[in-house]
N, CA and C atoms as a LAMMPS dump frame, in Angstrom:
ITEM: TIMESTEP
0
ITEM: NUMBER OF ATOMS
642
ITEM: BOX BOUNDS ff ff ff
-5.0000000000000000e+02 5.0000000000000000e+02
-5.0000000000000000e+02 5.0000000000000000e+02
-5.0000000000000000e+02 5.0000000000000000e+02
ITEM: ATOMS id mol type element x y z
1 1 1 N -280.298 -69.052 -171.301
2 1 2 C -279.638 -69.396 -172.56
3 1 3 C -280.144 -68.518 -173.699
4 2 1 N -281.473 -68.215 -173.709
5 2 2 C -282.049 -67.404 -174.76
6 2 3 C -281.443 -66.002 -174.762
7 3 1 N -281.303 -65.389 -173.568
8 3 2 C -280.767 -64.032 -173.494
9 3 3 C -279.296 -64.008 -173.895
10 4 1 N -278.54 -65.061 -173.537
11 4 2 C -277.137 -65.109 -173.901
12 4 3 C -276.96 -65.242 -175.409
13 5 1 N -277.883 -65.961 -176.049
14 5 2 C -277.785 -66.149 -177.487
15 5 3 C -278.253 -64.915 -178.245
16 6 1 N -279.183 -64.134 -177.658
17 6 2 C -279.723 -62.99 -178.358
18 6 3 C -278.805 -61.774 -178.291
19 7 1 N -277.886 -61.743 -177.316
20 7 2 C -277.025 -60.583 -177.137
21 7 3 C -276.139 -60.293 -178.351
22 8 1 N -275.461 -61.279 -178.928
23 8 2 C -274.633 -60.988 -180.094
24 8 3 C -275.434 -60.422 -181.265
25 9 1 N -276.639 -60.98 -181.509
26 9 2 C -277.437 -60.498 -182.625
27 9 3 C -277.938 -59.082 -182.354
28 10 1 N -278.184 -58.748 -181.089
29 10 2 C -278.597 -57.395 -180.748
30 10 3 C -277.468 -56.42 -181.009
31 11 1 N -276.258 -56.803 -180.641
32 11 2 C -275.106 -55.95 -180.921
33 11 3 C -274.905 -55.781 -182.419
34 12 1 N -275.114 -56.846 -183.17
35 12 2 C -274.982 -56.772 -184.62
36 12 3 C -276.022 -55.82 -185.187
37 13 1 N -277.241 -55.921 -184.698
38 13 2 C -278.314 -55.051 -185.171
39 13 3 C -277.98 -53.589 -184.889
40 14 1 N -277.469 -53.324 -183.699
41 14 2 C -277.103 -51.951 -183.337
42 14 3 C -275.961 -51.437 -184.207
43 15 1 N -274.962 -52.283 -184.422
44 15 2 C -273.843 -51.895 -185.274
45 15 3 C -274.285 -51.607 -186.7
46 16 1 N -275.183 -52.445 -187.219
47 16 2 C -275.687 -52.236 -188.568
48 16 3 C -276.535 -50.967 -188.653
49 17 1 N -277.262 -50.668 -187.571
50 17 2 C -278.08 -49.453 -187.542
51 17 3 C -277.201 -48.215 -187.651
52 18 1 N -276.17 -48.146 -186.832
53 18 2 C -275.275 -46.994 -186.868
54 18 3 C -274.476 -46.952 -188.16
55 19 1 N -274.13 -48.13 -188.693
56 19 2 C -273.446 -48.18 -189.981
57 19 3 C -274.323 -47.639 -191.094
58 20 1 N -275.609 -48.01 -191.07
59 20 2 C -276.559 -47.489 -192.049
60 20 3 C -276.652 -45.977 -191.966
61 21 1 N -276.811 -45.463 -190.737
62 21 2 C -276.962 -44.016 -190.555
63 21 3 C -275.722 -43.268 -191.044
64 22 1 N -274.545 -43.77 -190.68
65 22 2 C -273.299 -43.087 -191.055
66 22 3 C -273.08 -43.113 -192.566
67 23 1 N -273.24 -44.284 -193.18
68 23 2 C -272.954 -44.402 -194.609
69 23 3 C -273.987 -43.654 -195.451
70 24 1 N -275.253 -43.69 -195.019
71 24 2 C -276.269 -42.93 -195.741
72 24 3 C -276.006 -41.434 -195.621
73 25 1 N -275.475 -41.016 -194.474
74 25 2 C -275.101 -39.614 -194.32
75 25 3 C -274.004 -39.218 -195.285
76 26 1 N -273.007 -40.081 -195.425
77 26 2 C -271.925 -39.835 -196.382
78 26 3 C -272.488 -39.774 -197.802
79 27 1 N -273.434 -40.671 -198.083
80 27 2 C -274.063 -40.687 -199.405
81 27 3 C -274.767 -39.382 -199.731
82 28 1 N -275.445 -38.811 -198.734
83 28 2 C -276.139 -37.54 -198.952
84 28 3 C -275.148 -36.411 -199.231
85 29 1 N -274.045 -36.405 -198.499
86 29 2 C -273.029 -35.369 -198.716
87 29 3 C -272.46 -35.487 -200.136
88 30 1 N -272.126 -36.702 -200.546
89 30 2 C -271.572 -36.908 -201.886
90 30 3 C -272.597 -36.573 -202.967
91 31 1 N -273.888 -36.813 -202.662
92 31 2 C -274.936 -36.48 -203.625
93 31 3 C -274.965 -34.981 -203.901
94 32 1 N -274.72 -34.2 -202.879
95 32 2 C -274.718 -32.748 -203.032
96 32 3 C -273.435 -32.241 -203.691
97 33 1 N -272.305 -32.855 -203.344
98 33 2 C -271.006 -32.347 -203.787
99 33 3 C -270.595 -32.9 -205.15
100 34 1 N -270.619 -34.221 -205.303
101 34 2 C -270.07 -34.818 -206.509
102 34 3 C -271.072 -35.357 -207.503
103 35 1 N -272.339 -35.529 -207.065
104 35 2 C -273.31 -36.177 -207.939
105 35 3 C -274.325 -35.211 -208.547
106 36 1 N -274.622 -34.147 -207.836
107 36 2 C -275.64 -33.211 -208.32
108 36 3 C -275.292 -32.609 -209.684
109 37 1 N -274.017 -32.257 -209.948
110 37 2 C -273.688 -31.689 -211.264
111 37 3 C -273.97 -32.622 -212.437
112 38 1 N -274.068 -33.924 -212.166
113 38 2 C -274.351 -34.872 -213.235
114 38 3 C -275.786 -35.347 -213.244
115 39 1 N -276.611 -34.76 -212.382
116 39 2 C -278.008 -35.175 -212.279
117 39 3 C -278.888 -34.38 -213.23
118 40 1 N -280.129 -34.828 -213.38
119 40 2 C -281.055 -34.154 -214.292
120 40 3 C -281.581 -32.842 -213.737
121 41 1 N -281.085 -32.424 -212.568
122 41 2 C -281.386 -31.087 -212.063
123 41 3 C -280.605 -30.024 -212.835
124 42 1 N -279.571 -30.469 -213.541
125 42 2 C -278.684 -29.589 -214.295
126 42 3 C -279.027 -29.689 -215.779
127 43 1 N -278.955 -28.58 -216.534
128 43 2 C -279.226 -28.643 -217.981
129 43 3 C -278.423 -29.728 -218.68
130 44 1 N -279.024 -30.316 -219.701
131 44 2 C -278.444 -31.471 -220.39
132 44 3 C -277.012 -31.252 -220.877
133 45 1 N -276.7 -30.179 -221.574
134 45 2 C -275.305 -30.005 -222.055
135 45 3 C -274.295 -29.966 -220.913
136 46 1 N -274.68 -29.332 -219.813
137 46 2 C -273.763 -29.205 -218.683
138 46 3 C -273.511 -30.546 -218.007
139 47 1 N -274.571 -31.317 -217.802
140 47 2 C -274.361 -32.596 -217.109
141 47 3 C -273.653 -33.611 -218
142 48 1 N -273.896 -33.551 -219.315
143 48 2 C -273.17 -34.444 -220.208
144 48 3 C -271.682 -34.092 -220.23
145 49 1 N -271.388 -32.807 -220.237
146 49 2 C -269.983 -32.39 -220.222
147 49 3 C -269.314 -32.803 -218.919
148 50 1 N -270.052 -32.706 -217.826
149 50 2 C -269.511 -33.098 -216.518
150 50 3 C -269.229 -34.595 -216.47
151 51 1 N -270.177 -35.398 -216.925
152 51 2 C -270.03 -36.85 -216.847
153 51 3 C -269.035 -37.385 -217.87
154 52 1 N -268.872 -36.697 -218.972
155 52 2 C -267.901 -37.143 -219.984
156 52 3 C -266.487 -37.154 -219.432
157 53 1 N -266.249 -36.328 -218.396
158 53 2 C -264.932 -36.296 -217.765
159 53 3 C -264.729 -37.363 -216.724
160 54 1 N -265.734 -38.234 -216.532
161 54 2 C -265.688 -39.321 -215.539
162 54 3 C -265.239 -38.804 -214.169
163 55 1 N -265.992 -37.881 -213.593
164 55 2 C -265.6 -37.284 -212.302
165 55 3 C -265.586 -38.308 -211.176
166 56 1 N -264.585 -38.206 -210.321
167 56 2 C -264.448 -39.149 -209.208
168 56 3 C -265.615 -39.035 -208.236
169 57 1 N -266.108 -37.8 -208.043
170 57 2 C -267.22 -37.614 -207.111
171 57 3 C -268.456 -38.371 -207.53
172 58 1 N -268.703 -38.456 -208.821
173 58 2 C -269.846 -39.205 -209.35
174 58 3 C -269.656 -40.703 -209.108
175 59 1 N -268.484 -41.221 -209.415
176 59 2 C -268.207 -42.653 -209.246
177 59 3 C -268.231 -43.059 -207.776
178 60 1 N -267.527 -42.308 -206.943
179 60 2 C -267.49 -42.626 -205.519
180 60 3 C -268.864 -42.46 -204.878
181 61 1 N -269.602 -41.471 -205.346
182 61 2 C -270.937 -41.256 -204.794
183 61 3 C -271.841 -42.463 -205.007
184 62 1 N -271.917 -42.933 -206.239
185 62 2 C -272.753 -44.098 -206.522
186 62 3 C -272.186 -45.364 -205.875
187 63 1 N -270.855 -45.414 -205.736
188 63 2 C -270.257 -46.556 -205.033
189 63 3 C -270.701 -46.622 -203.585
190 64 1 N -270.782 -45.463 -202.941
191 64 2 C -271.259 -45.417 -201.552
192 64 3 C -272.715 -45.848 -201.476
193 65 1 N -273.53 -45.424 -202.429
194 65 2 C -274.942 -45.817 -202.401
195 65 3 C -275.1 -47.32 -202.65
196 66 1 N -274.175 -47.905 -203.387
197 66 2 C -274.205 -49.359 -203.556
198 66 3 C -273.946 -50.048 -202.219
199 67 1 N -272.994 -49.531 -201.465
200 67 2 C -272.724 -50.083 -200.135
201 67 3 C -273.913 -49.881 -199.207
202 68 1 N -274.603 -48.754 -199.37
203 68 2 C -275.792 -48.49 -198.545
204 68 3 C -276.854 -49.559 -198.764
205 69 1 N -277.027 -49.984 -200.012
206 69 2 C -278.031 -51.007 -200.295
207 69 3 C -277.658 -52.343 -199.652
208 70 1 N -276.362 -52.643 -199.611
209 70 2 C -275.913 -53.873 -198.958
210 70 3 C -276.136 -53.807 -197.447
211 71 1 N -275.856 -52.652 -196.85
212 71 2 C -276.077 -52.491 -195.415
213 71 3 C -277.549 -52.557 -195.077
214 72 1 N -278.382 -51.995 -195.941
215 72 2 C -279.828 -52.061 -195.715
216 72 3 C -280.293 -53.511 -195.664
217 73 1 N -279.841 -54.304 -196.63
218 73 2 C -280.218 -55.72 -196.651
219 73 3 C -279.694 -56.431 -195.41
220 74 1 N -278.457 -56.114 -194.996
221 74 2 C -277.9 -56.723 -193.796
222 74 3 C -278.706 -56.387 -192.564
223 75 1 N -279.173 -55.15 -192.472
224 75 2 C -279.976 -54.736 -191.315
225 75 3 C -281.303 -55.488 -191.295
226 76 1 N -281.962 -55.574 -192.432
227 76 2 C -283.248 -56.284 -192.493
228 76 3 C -283.067 -57.756 -192.141
229 77 1 N -281.972 -58.354 -192.607
230 77 2 C -281.698 -59.755 -192.289
231 77 3 C -281.492 -59.946 -190.791
232 78 1 N -280.759 -59.014 -190.151
233 78 2 C -280.53 -59.105 -188.708
234 78 3 C -281.812 -58.855 -187.936
235 79 1 N -282.599 -57.891 -188.408
236 79 2 C -283.859 -57.564 -187.736
237 79 3 C -284.84 -58.729 -187.807
238 80 1 N -284.812 -59.431 -188.892
239 80 2 C -285.682 -60.6 -189.1
240 80 3 C -285.492 -61.644 -187.999
241 81 1 N -284.276 -61.757 -187.472
242 81 2 C -283.978 -62.75 -186.436
243 81 3 C -284.61 -62.387 -185.092
244 82 1 N -284.994 -61.121 -184.941
245 82 2 C -285.555 -60.679 -183.671
246 82 3 C -287.068 -60.876 -183.579
247 83 1 N -287.679 -61.296 -184.665
248 83 2 C -289.123 -61.521 -184.643
249 83 3 C -289.4 -62.954 -184.197
250 84 1 N -290.396 -63.133 -183.347
251 84 2 C -290.671 -64.456 -182.787
252 84 3 C -291.146 -65.454 -183.838
253 85 1 N -290.712 -66.696 -183.646
254 85 2 C -291.146 -67.787 -184.509
255 85 3 C -290.881 -67.47 -185.987
256 86 1 N -291.812 -67.866 -186.827
257 86 2 C -291.671 -67.653 -188.27
258 86 3 C -292.561 -66.487 -188.681
259 87 1 N -291.983 -65.388 -189.081
260 87 2 C -292.757 -64.218 -189.469
261 87 3 C -292.811 -64.105 -190.987
262 88 1 N -294.003 -64.34 -191.529
263 88 2 C -294.176 -64.226 -192.979
264 88 3 C -293.926 -62.795 -193.428
265 89 1 N -294.349 -61.836 -192.591
266 89 2 C -294.158 -60.425 -192.926
267 89 3 C -292.669 -60.088 -193.019
268 90 1 N -291.883 -60.59 -192.059
269 90 2 C -290.445 -60.323 -192.079
270 90 3 C -289.79 -60.994 -193.281
271 91 1 N -290.244 -62.206 -193.611
272 91 2 C -289.712 -62.893 -194.794
273 91 3 C -290.007 -62.092 -196.062
274 92 1 N -291.241 -61.566 -196.138
275 92 2 C -291.625 -60.772 -197.299
276 92 3 C -290.783 -59.498 -197.384
277 93 1 N -290.576 -58.859 -196.231
278 93 2 C -289.759 -57.64 -196.206
279 93 3 C -288.334 -57.928 -196.672
280 94 1 N -287.798 -59.069 -196.268
281 94 2 C -286.45 -59.446 -196.675
282 94 3 C -286.389 -59.673 -198.186
283 95 1 N -287.384 -60.36 -198.734
284 95 2 C -287.422 -60.63 -200.173
285 95 3 C -287.535 -59.322 -200.954
286 96 1 N -288.392 -58.421 -200.48
287 96 2 C -288.559 -57.133 -201.155
288 96 3 C -287.268 -56.323 -201.115
289 97 1 N -286.595 -56.355 -199.965
290 97 2 C -285.333 -55.627 -199.835
291 97 3 C -284.269 -56.209 -200.754
292 98 1 N -284.198 -57.527 -200.811
293 98 2 C -283.212 -58.181 -201.685
294 98 3 C -283.491 -57.861 -203.148
295 99 1 N -284.772 -57.864 -203.525
296 99 2 C -285.139 -57.529 -204.899
297 99 3 C -284.796 -56.078 -205.203
298 100 1 N -285.09 -55.21 -204.233
299 100 2 C -284.751 -53.796 -204.407
300 100 3 C -283.262 -53.587 -204.555
301 101 1 N -282.482 -54.323 -203.772
302 101 2 C -281.03 -54.213 -203.854
303 101 3 C -280.531 -54.628 -205.236
304 102 1 N -281.102 -55.703 -205.767
305 102 2 C -280.687 -56.161 -207.094
306 102 3 C -280.918 -55.097 -208.154
307 103 1 N -282.096 -54.483 -208.131
308 103 2 C -282.407 -53.42 -209.092
309 103 3 C -281.51 -52.212 -208.847
310 104 1 N -281.323 -51.884 -207.585
311 104 2 C -280.527 -50.724 -207.202
312 104 3 C -279.08 -50.848 -207.695
313 105 1 N -278.487 -51.997 -207.459
314 105 2 C -277.1 -52.205 -207.879
315 105 3 C -276.958 -52.109 -209.4
316 106 1 N -277.929 -52.659 -210.112
317 106 2 C -277.894 -52.596 -211.575
318 106 3 C -277.982 -51.148 -212.054
319 107 1 N -278.894 -50.38 -211.446
320 107 2 C -279.047 -48.971 -211.837
321 107 3 C -277.811 -48.162 -211.456
322 108 1 N -277.205 -48.49 -210.331
323 108 2 C -275.997 -47.769 -209.916
324 108 3 C -274.836 -48.033 -210.86
325 109 1 N -274.715 -49.273 -211.302
326 109 2 C -273.672 -49.596 -212.28
327 109 3 C -273.924 -48.839 -213.589
328 110 1 N -275.194 -48.726 -213.943
329 110 2 C -275.554 -47.962 -215.137
330 110 3 C -275.162 -46.497 -214.981
331 111 1 N -275.361 -45.973 -213.768
332 111 2 C -274.977 -44.587 -213.501
333 111 3 C -273.453 -44.408 -213.588
334 112 1 N -272.735 -45.371 -213.04
335 112 2 C -271.27 -45.26 -212.986
336 112 3 C -270.613 -45.475 -214.347
337 113 1 N -271.101 -46.474 -215.085
338 113 2 C -270.449 -46.846 -216.344
339 113 3 C -271.2 -46.348 -217.583
340 114 1 N -272.507 -46.589 -217.6
341 114 2 C -273.28 -46.287 -218.799
342 114 3 C -273.397 -44.808 -219.125
343 115 1 N -273.75 -43.998 -218.135
344 115 2 C -273.957 -42.577 -218.41
345 115 3 C -272.68 -41.852 -218.846
346 116 1 N -271.544 -42.057 -218.175
347 116 2 C -270.323 -41.404 -218.662
348 116 3 C -269.941 -41.827 -220.086
349 117 1 N -270.139 -43.101 -220.416
350 117 2 C -269.839 -43.555 -221.776
351 117 3 C -270.756 -42.884 -222.785
352 118 1 N -272.048 -42.816 -222.464
353 118 2 C -273.006 -42.171 -223.362
354 118 3 C -272.705 -40.684 -223.493
355 119 1 N -272.337 -40.059 -222.371
356 119 2 C -272.003 -38.632 -222.395
357 119 3 C -270.762 -38.392 -223.247
358 120 1 N -269.775 -39.273 -223.129
359 120 2 C -268.549 -39.132 -223.91
360 120 3 C -268.772 -39.328 -225.391
361 121 1 N -269.77 -40.15 -225.752
362 121 2 C -270.059 -40.392 -227.168
363 121 3 C -270.76 -39.201 -227.808
364 122 1 N -271.345 -38.324 -226.979
365 122 2 C -272.049 -37.149 -227.493
366 122 3 C -273.45 -37.443 -227.985
367 123 1 N -273.94 -38.67 -227.803
368 123 2 C -275.277 -39.048 -228.268
369 123 3 C -276.317 -38.683 -227.206
370 124 1 N -277.058 -37.626 -227.446
371 124 2 C -278.072 -37.202 -226.478
372 124 3 C -279.201 -38.224 -226.338
373 125 1 N -279.724 -38.804 -227.43
374 125 2 C -280.793 -39.805 -227.275
375 125 3 C -280.363 -41.007 -226.437
376 126 1 N -279.143 -41.503 -226.665
377 126 2 C -278.644 -42.63 -225.887
378 126 3 C -278.499 -42.23 -224.419
379 127 1 N -277.914 -41.064 -224.202
380 127 2 C -277.716 -40.593 -222.828
381 127 3 C -279.043 -40.461 -222.094
382 128 1 N -280.04 -39.845 -222.73
383 128 2 C -281.342 -39.631 -222.089
384 128 3 C -282.065 -40.951 -221.826
385 129 1 N -281.883 -41.91 -222.729
386 129 2 C -282.531 -43.22 -222.536
387 129 3 C -281.952 -43.938 -221.322
388 130 1 N -280.633 -43.966 -221.225
389 130 2 C -279.985 -44.617 -220.091
390 130 3 C -280.28 -43.874 -218.792
391 131 1 N -280.278 -42.553 -218.865
392 131 2 C -280.549 -41.753 -217.687
393 131 3 C -281.961 -41.996 -217.17
394 132 1 N -282.925 -42.046 -218.082
395 132 2 C -284.314 -42.29 -217.695
396 132 3 C -284.476 -43.667 -217.065
397 133 1 N -283.821 -44.661 -217.651
398 133 2 C -283.9 -46.026 -217.116
399 133 3 C -283.322 -46.096 -215.707
400 134 1 N -282.151 -45.497 -215.526
401 134 2 C -281.506 -45.515 -214.212
402 134 3 C -282.305 -44.715 -213.188
403 135 1 N -282.861 -43.593 -213.614
404 135 2 C -283.615 -42.72 -212.709
405 135 3 C -284.862 -43.419 -212.186
406 136 1 N -285.669 -43.934 -213.093
407 136 2 C -286.919 -44.589 -212.681
408 136 3 C -286.654 -45.921 -211.991
409 137 1 N -285.664 -46.656 -212.475
410 137 2 C -285.34 -47.931 -211.843
411 137 3 C -284.895 -47.767 -210.404
412 138 1 N -284.046 -46.757 -210.159
413 138 2 C -283.565 -46.536 -208.804
414 138 3 C -284.585 -45.897 -207.902
415 139 1 N -285.204 -44.802 -208.376
416 139 2 C -286.128 -44.038 -207.53
417 139 3 C -287.45 -44.745 -207.309
418 140 1 N -287.994 -45.365 -208.361
419 140 2 C -289.331 -45.972 -208.253
420 140 3 C -289.279 -47.455 -207.88
421 141 1 N -288.538 -48.232 -208.645
422 141 2 C -288.549 -49.683 -208.423
423 141 3 C -287.778 -50.048 -207.152
424 142 1 N -286.487 -49.736 -207.137
425 142 2 C -285.666 -50.11 -205.975
426 142 3 C -286.15 -49.428 -204.706
427 143 1 N -286.282 -48.115 -204.766
428 143 2 C -286.707 -47.384 -203.581
429 143 3 C -288.124 -47.757 -203.159
430 144 1 N -288.982 -48.047 -204.139
431 144 2 C -290.339 -48.475 -203.805
432 144 3 C -290.348 -49.791 -203.041
433 145 1 N -289.491 -50.714 -203.439
434 145 2 C -289.397 -52.001 -202.738
435 145 3 C -288.831 -51.809 -201.334
436 146 1 N -287.814 -50.953 -201.19
437 146 2 C -287.267 -50.658 -199.866
438 146 3 C -288.341 -50.052 -198.964
439 147 1 N -289.089 -49.111 -199.518
440 147 2 C -290.123 -48.415 -198.748
441 147 3 C -291.179 -49.393 -198.25
442 148 1 N -291.604 -50.296 -199.131
443 148 2 C -292.595 -51.292 -198.734
444 148 3 C -292.053 -52.183 -197.621
445 149 1 N -290.778 -52.55 -197.706
446 149 2 C -290.171 -53.409 -196.686
447 149 3 C -290.145 -52.718 -195.327
448 150 1 N -289.753 -51.438 -195.299
449 150 2 C -289.712 -50.697 -194.031
450 150 3 C -291.103 -50.574 -193.438
451 151 1 N -292.09 -50.309 -194.269
452 151 2 C -293.469 -50.195 -193.78
453 151 3 C -293.957 -51.523 -193.198
454 152 1 N -293.687 -52.608 -193.899
455 152 2 C -294.11 -53.934 -193.415
456 152 3 C -293.467 -54.25 -192.072
457 153 1 N -292.183 -53.994 -191.944
458 153 2 C -291.474 -54.28 -190.699
459 153 3 C -291.962 -53.381 -189.557
460 154 1 N -292.237 -52.131 -189.863
461 154 2 C -292.741 -51.21 -188.839
462 154 3 C -294.076 -51.694 -188.298
463 155 1 N -294.963 -52.123 -189.173
464 155 2 C -296.269 -52.629 -188.747
465 155 3 C -296.126 -53.947 -188
466 156 1 N -295.206 -54.787 -188.444
467 156 2 C -294.999 -56.082 -187.806
468 156 3 C -294.415 -55.932 -186.403
469 157 1 N -293.664 -54.865 -186.176
470 157 2 C -293.003 -54.656 -184.885
471 157 3 C -293.858 -53.886 -183.882
472 158 1 N -295.074 -53.571 -184.225
473 158 2 C -295.947 -52.856 -183.282
474 158 3 C -296.072 -53.642 -181.982
475 159 1 N -295.914 -52.944 -180.885
476 159 2 C -295.949 -53.598 -179.581
477 159 3 C -294.568 -53.96 -179.075
478 160 1 N -293.589 -53.972 -179.966
479 160 2 C -292.221 -54.287 -179.569
480 160 3 C -291.295 -53.087 -179.694
481 161 1 N -291.742 -52.072 -180.437
482 161 2 C -290.953 -50.845 -180.556
483 161 3 C -291.793 -49.667 -180.088
484 162 1 N -291.115 -48.574 -179.717
485 162 2 C -291.794 -47.42 -179.175
486 162 3 C -292.453 -46.544 -180.24
487 163 1 N -293.142 -45.525 -179.755
488 163 2 C -293.861 -44.615 -180.646
489 163 3 C -292.922 -43.886 -181.598
490 164 1 N -291.762 -43.473 -181.088
491 164 2 C -290.806 -42.738 -181.928
492 164 3 C -290.325 -43.596 -183.094
493 165 1 N -290.034 -44.857 -182.835
494 165 2 C -289.579 -45.755 -183.893
495 165 3 C -290.69 -45.993 -184.917
496 166 1 N -291.928 -46.144 -184.423
497 166 2 C -293.053 -46.33 -185.328
498 166 3 C -293.248 -45.102 -186.208
499 167 1 N -293.151 -43.924 -185.59
500 167 2 C -293.304 -42.682 -186.357
501 167 3 C -292.221 -42.568 -187.42
502 168 1 N -290.969 -42.89 -187.056
503 168 2 C -289.857 -42.805 -188.01
504 168 3 C -290.078 -43.769 -189.178
505 169 1 N -290.593 -44.965 -188.874
506 169 2 C -290.857 -45.936 -189.929
507 169 3 C -291.96 -45.478 -190.865
508 170 1 N -293.034 -44.927 -190.305
509 170 2 C -294.137 -44.444 -191.138
510 170 3 C -293.718 -43.223 -191.958
511 171 1 N -292.911 -42.35 -191.352
512 171 2 C -292.424 -41.18 -192.073
513 171 3 C -291.507 -41.605 -193.225
514 172 1 N -290.704 -42.643 -192.994
515 172 2 C -289.861 -43.187 -194.064
516 172 3 C -290.728 -43.661 -195.219
517 173 1 N -291.831 -44.321 -194.889
518 173 2 C -292.739 -44.83 -195.918
519 173 3 C -293.387 -43.691 -196.706
520 174 1 N -293.767 -42.616 -196.016
521 174 2 C -294.417 -41.478 -196.686
522 174 3 C -293.457 -40.796 -197.658
523 175 1 N -292.274 -40.429 -197.154
524 175 2 C -291.312 -39.743 -198.022
525 175 3 C -290.72 -40.677 -199.065
526 176 1 N -290.567 -41.962 -198.716
527 176 2 C -290.091 -42.937 -199.696
528 176 3 C -291.077 -43.111 -200.832
529 177 1 N -292.365 -43.042 -200.51
530 177 2 C -293.394 -43.118 -201.553
531 177 3 C -293.317 -41.911 -202.471
532 178 1 N -293.001 -40.742 -201.894
533 178 2 C -292.835 -39.538 -202.708
534 178 3 C -291.668 -39.706 -203.679
535 179 1 N -290.595 -40.341 -203.213
536 179 2 C -289.461 -40.615 -204.093
537 179 3 C -289.872 -41.543 -205.235
538 180 1 N -290.673 -42.554 -204.91
539 180 2 C -291.128 -43.492 -205.932
540 180 3 C -291.994 -42.783 -206.977
541 181 1 N -292.861 -41.888 -206.513
542 181 2 C -293.685 -41.11 -207.441
543 181 3 C -292.816 -40.216 -208.306
544 182 1 N -291.786 -39.625 -207.702
545 182 2 C -290.877 -38.744 -208.442
546 182 3 C -290.216 -39.477 -209.603
547 183 1 N -289.919 -40.761 -209.403
548 183 2 C -289.299 -41.532 -210.471
549 183 3 C -290.239 -41.825 -211.614
550 184 1 N -291.55 -41.841 -211.328
551 184 2 C -292.537 -42.137 -212.362
552 184 3 C -292.932 -40.911 -213.157
553 185 1 N -292.945 -39.735 -212.511
554 185 2 C -293.498 -38.551 -213.179
555 185 3 C -292.789 -38.215 -214.496
556 186 1 N -291.477 -38.112 -214.606
557 186 2 C -290.459 -38.059 -213.556
558 186 3 C -290.244 -36.606 -213.099
559 187 1 N -289.798 -36.452 -211.85
560 187 2 C -289.576 -35.124 -211.293
561 187 3 C -288.303 -35.109 -210.46
562 188 1 N -287.191 -34.659 -211.031
563 188 2 C -285.94 -34.564 -210.268
564 188 3 C -286.07 -33.653 -209.052
565 189 1 N -286.879 -32.6 -209.174
566 189 2 C -287.048 -31.68 -208.049
567 189 3 C -287.745 -32.348 -206.875
568 190 1 N -288.806 -33.112 -207.155
569 190 2 C -289.498 -33.834 -206.091
570 190 3 C -288.572 -34.859 -205.468
571 191 1 N -287.773 -35.516 -206.296
572 191 2 C -286.834 -36.511 -205.771
573 191 3 C -285.827 -35.854 -204.826
574 192 1 N -285.33 -34.688 -205.22
575 192 2 C -284.366 -33.98 -204.384
576 192 3 C -284.978 -33.593 -203.045
577 193 1 N -286.231 -33.13 -203.068
578 193 2 C -286.91 -32.699 -201.835
579 193 3 C -287.184 -33.885 -200.918
580 194 1 N -287.569 -35.022 -201.499
581 194 2 C -287.983 -36.17 -200.694
582 194 3 C -286.825 -37.039 -200.217
583 195 1 N -285.681 -36.974 -200.885
584 195 2 C -284.573 -37.87 -200.547
585 195 3 C -284.036 -37.639 -199.144
586 196 1 N -283.764 -36.381 -198.785
587 196 2 C -283.212 -36.076 -197.46
588 196 3 C -284.075 -36.596 -196.322
589 197 1 N -285.388 -36.245 -196.297
590 197 2 C -286.254 -36.761 -195.237
591 197 3 C -286.354 -38.289 -195.232
592 198 1 N -286.385 -38.895 -196.407
593 198 2 C -286.463 -40.365 -196.464
594 198 3 C -285.253 -41.002 -195.807
595 199 1 N -284.069 -40.555 -196.195
596 199 2 C -282.836 -41.106 -195.64
597 199 3 C -282.727 -40.785 -194.155
598 200 1 N -283.098 -39.556 -193.774
599 200 2 C -283.024 -39.159 -192.362
600 200 3 C -283.922 -39.988 -191.479
601 201 1 N -285.169 -40.143 -191.887
602 201 2 C -286.107 -40.929 -191.082
603 201 3 C -285.754 -42.418 -191.104
604 202 1 N -285.26 -42.908 -192.251
605 202 2 C -284.842 -44.305 -192.302
606 202 3 C -283.692 -44.567 -191.335
607 203 1 N -282.702 -43.685 -191.339
608 203 2 C -281.55 -43.842 -190.445
609 203 3 C -282 -43.809 -188.987
610 204 1 N -282.893 -42.865 -188.665
611 204 2 C -283.422 -42.772 -187.309
612 204 3 C -284.197 -44.031 -186.949
613 205 1 N -284.951 -44.546 -187.894
614 205 2 C -285.745 -45.764 -187.662
615 205 3 C -284.843 -46.945 -187.316
616 206 1 N -283.76 -47.123 -188.062
617 206 2 C -282.872 -48.253 -187.781
618 206 3 C -282.304 -48.172 -186.364
619 207 1 N -281.902 -46.964 -185.956
620 207 2 C -281.296 -46.789 -184.63
621 207 3 C -282.328 -46.99 -183.522
622 208 1 N -283.517 -46.41 -183.687
623 208 2 C -284.56 -46.531 -182.667
624 208 3 C -285.065 -47.959 -182.522
625 209 1 N -285.21 -48.646 -183.638
626 209 2 C -285.67 -50.049 -183.584
627 209 3 C -284.627 -50.904 -182.865
628 210 1 N -283.36 -50.717 -183.197
629 210 2 C -282.308 -51.484 -182.535
630 210 3 C -282.287 -51.191 -181.032
631 211 1 N -282.493 -49.926 -180.681
632 211 2 C -282.514 -49.553 -179.263
633 211 3 C -283.695 -50.202 -178.545
634 212 1 N -284.863 -50.167 -179.158
635 212 2 C -286.061 -50.687 -178.508
636 212 3 C -286.038 -52.211 -178.37
637 213 1 N -285.306 -52.88 -179.242
638 213 2 C -285.246 -54.348 -179.199
639 213 3 C -284.14 -54.859 -178.289
640 214 1 N -283.327 -53.951 -177.733
641 214 2 C -282.241 -54.387 -176.871
642 214 3 C -282.812 -55.038 -175.625
């Protein structure tokens, strides 16, 4: 009876893992194509002019990242069911992920609505204030909470997942921490360098963990 009941949740976990990997991949592509011109990697006049036009690539890009945060929470919730008995560590990871999602969604809405409005008004101080808030909130607070959750779950799953999955989880924590530091410095260049490896290792971690728990 136990194996029959666990099969649907295992399939759900696997589906969520591949969904996370695919959607995060789309997010990275959009970050390069439609979002980079409006980021702080670009000189201020240029990015304000770009965002004042309310580009679709910027809006759709952040919309995809909002969906990514929802899928991340869904994966952690499904993974939590695979831990025996009552796992305080898994509960903590879920709470941290949910908190990170809340901050992330707020910052993403700020990116989608607030920055284009500020750019259109021509007020550089307002634009820079909102941009700084969204940058640090997303990179440091939200991403920091996600990173802590992945690290906690990776450590909690020792003995149940293989070496490759453990390595992917620890690598996610290392590069995710670099992203969090980038938000505090702040350093758009460090964030750009650390984002790809963080997302790549996170996506790999979700797939490997789901495979090992089958």
